[in-house]
Every structure is written in C-alpha cells, then in structure tokens.
C-alpha angles and dihedrals in degrees: 000000000000116000116211113210118212117210124200114237115233112245117256121245090255093053091048091053092047092051093049090048093051090048091050091050091050091051091045092050092049090051091051092047091049091050091051090048090057092049093046093047095091090050091048090050091050092051092048089048093051092050092049092048091046091050090049091051093048090048092050090049090050093049090048093049093049091047091052092048092048096047093045091064111125093247095043120111093241092054091050093050122100100252117195119188119196114209138163140110117307114271090027097111101274093133091046091052090047089055091051090054088066087067094073129090122248090012127133116200116201101212105199115079110258146162120266089255087074090079090072092052099054123102105203136151092211119096096217119063125190128194129176118219123258124232095269096051092107089068094061106020091113089065095057107140117251093237091063117087117222132218109187116196120210134184136173105289092229091057090049094050093049097046120111128215128200092227096059101027091105093051101044138351097244124041103220121051123211092246091053092049090054090050091053093050090046088054089055091050090049090052091053091049093047095042108025093166096053115121107223122189107218115204118193114212092219092055092050090051091050099042115009093172092055091053090047089054092050089054093046092051095048097047102028095250130155119219114227095186140009113287095245091058090065091055117090096208126045115269109240139156098232091109095056122108096345090158091069090061099034118073091192092056091049092054091048092050091050090055089058096056104109118150089252089060103036097053096058090037094057091046091051093049092049091051098047099036103255126144125227119214119239092249090059091078129223130295092242 
C-alpha cells in the first residue's frame, strides 16, 4: 500500500496580510460593539423597567376587573349591600353631604373620592356603603349600575362658579369653570336619558345649610337608614350661610359672572334654575 502524504502549503505574504487585517477588523468591531453596549445599557435598563412597570399595571387592572366582576354577582355580599353614591358638580355640597352620611348607623363612608366601581372592592362589615364621586364621574355617570343608589347635590350655579377651593387656588381664583359646570349638567341629562326610571334623590345645598336635620331625614327615608346623631355632629366645620349668594353682595363677582354668560352657558343654566327652584337676576340675561 502506498501512502500519499499531503503537505500544507505555507501561506503567501499577501494571504498573511489579509488574515491579519481580517482579525484586526473583527477585534475592532468587537471593541466598538462592546463600547456601544456600555453606552446603550442605561437605555436598555429603562426599556426593561418600562415594560415591567407596564406589565404590572396591566396585571393590576386585570385583577381589579376580575374582582369587581366577581363581587358584583347577584349573590355576592357587595351586591347585597346598600350602596349610596354621592354625585354633583364640584362646590355643590357633595363633601357636606358626605359628612352627613357619617351620622347614620351601620354605615361605612369611604372618604377619598372614587368611581362607583370602588363599591365592589370594599371589605366592610357595615351594610350601608357610601362613596363620593371623583372628578371624572361626569364622563360615565350615565352608566351607573341600577343597584347603586344616587344622591345628586345641586346648588345655585352662580354660587358654584364663584366658590374657591384650596387645591386650585394657585391655578385660578374660582374652582369650577362655566364650561365644566355645563359638562356636569349634561352628564345629569345623559343619565336621565339612559335610565329614565332611576329614582334620584336631589339634595339642594341651600336646604342642607338651612335645615341639616331635615336633609338627614330625607336621606334616611329614601335609603332606609337610621340616624345615630344630629346631622351637624357629623360635620367637621360649623354649618353656616356665609357662602350663600355672595355674588349679590360682591360687585367683582357679578362682573365675573357676566363675563361667563355665553349662549352655550346661559341656556342650560336657566333650565337648571327653573327645575331646581333658583332665581336668576335680571342682569343674567335670558336663555334665548
């Protein structure tokens, strides 16, 4: 048997230079990529953090949604509870009414503002649950479930538009704008259209100021509640009438209100006042 030996040819000078060049390019590319990786690391960490936070929020929303659906079953405890939702435009007495609700027996008042879905997330021993609307309730008031009772607070529109609030005092002088007031009233009209059979308990701020115990009794009669103390004892601040109709005594307020009287505001405002028994001064103009 003849063995044939294969010998490897030595690379030429040109091949050697090409190989060295390719190796250097590879090393250079690796160094550049490594450098970029270090520079891009904070961006990558930020992206990962965003995705993790987003996933956590989505998971929390899913858990919340499933909990609400489960607890709103007809035989669930939350579904059987007497749920009372306080709504109305800001500066119309919603907080005052919320305080009065603390004067009833067997009643839990959730103090932070919230959506009506919060009812199904509460774990309470009390049979009567009370929640005050949040600032976006007007957008979904028409979808309020039928098993939730509604107290709707109203106040003279001019008092609402000239009422201040500590949270917005640095942004604007008065808390509620005319456009926002119109949105709130439109939300009430939408609720009536969507749920014509709903029994709404309207509470006038002026009536509560004049006779808080009478308002307390109206609420008790409507929702089957039992007072455990006079209404005023559940309120943190003294109930007084100093905030009523300031615009009649303050020329600056009157000028401000006249500046808000566009046709888009006047028409619903006149309709509101006719319905709830409020007078409009002659200088307020007509509804057209």
